Every structure is written in C-alpha cells, then in structure tokens.
C-alpha positions, 0 to 999 in steps of 0.5 A: 071841509077844505084844507091845504097840506104842504111838502117840499123837495130840494135837489142838488146836482144832475139827475143821476149823480145829484141828490135831494131831500123831501120835507113834509109840513108835519115833519114826518119827513124832515130833509129825508134823502132821495136820489137816483139810487133810492128811486131806481136801485137800492139806496138809503132814502125814499122815492116818489113812487114809494110815497105814492104807494104809502099815501094810497094804502093809507088813504084807502084803508082809512076810507074803508074804515069810515065806510065799514062804520057807516054800514054798522061794522067796526074793523078790528084790524085792516092791513093794506099793502100797495104795490106800485108798478113803475114801467118805462117812465110811467106808473102802470099799476097799483095793486092794493092787497087788503087783509081785514078782521071785521066781526060780523061781516060776510066776505061778500059785503066786505069785498063790496065795501072795499071796492067802494073804498077803492073807487072813492078814496081821494088818492085813487081819484088823484091818480086819474086827475087834471094836473096844473103847474106854475113855474118861477125861474130865479137866476 
C-alpha cells in the first residue's frame, strides 16, 4: 500500500514575534495557530513537538492493536501517552506510557507485543530516518 498525506505551514514575521498556521489534508487542523509562545512557553495553539507526540502515540497504539489481533487478542481499550523531551534544540527522548485492557493475555505477552509495536510502527521508524529537502525561493 502506498499513499501520500499532505500538511502545510505558513509563517509570518520573525522567529520570536512572528506567528504561523498549520493545515492538514484532512482539515483536522485548518489554519491552526502556532508561534514561539505555543512552542516554548504557554500559549494558545499547537507546536511541532506536540504533533509528533500525537502522531507517535496514535501510530504506536494502532500498530499494537493490529499486532494483538494477529496474535488472537482483541483489545478492549488501549491508552498511550507520548512524552516528548525537547532539549537544547533536539528531541532527546520520547517515552510511550501504555495502559491496556486485553482479555486473556498475560502481562509478559502484552509487553512482548507492545515492544514489537514500538519497534515497527512507521513513526518510530521515521524518528531515525534519512531526511531529504527540496527548496524553492520565490522573490
């Protein structure tokens, strides 16, 4: 399976005093604001690190659900919190905190399947990947 998803960002002004918007193809984010304050302080809006944490927790949890099904288990509920640490200009850690309700599974098997999900979910793989860039300057 192959598909393309799109999102766009718009920024106006200098880094600290400027502001921007983020829009996703699905329109879940539609000109959602982000700024220096929403990223590094407390402000109304979102930020790139929060979106990465949301993507990672969502991807991991869905991957886990598929793997549980492949192993004959149906989850009643899976809750994952991703805590992303940003330090000195880098994302230094993401901790996934998982709580699950799955009938008939041992804690050891649940942990084993969750570890596999952590390793193979596409966002986990993305966080350690080759990144390319194309640039166009318009005057």
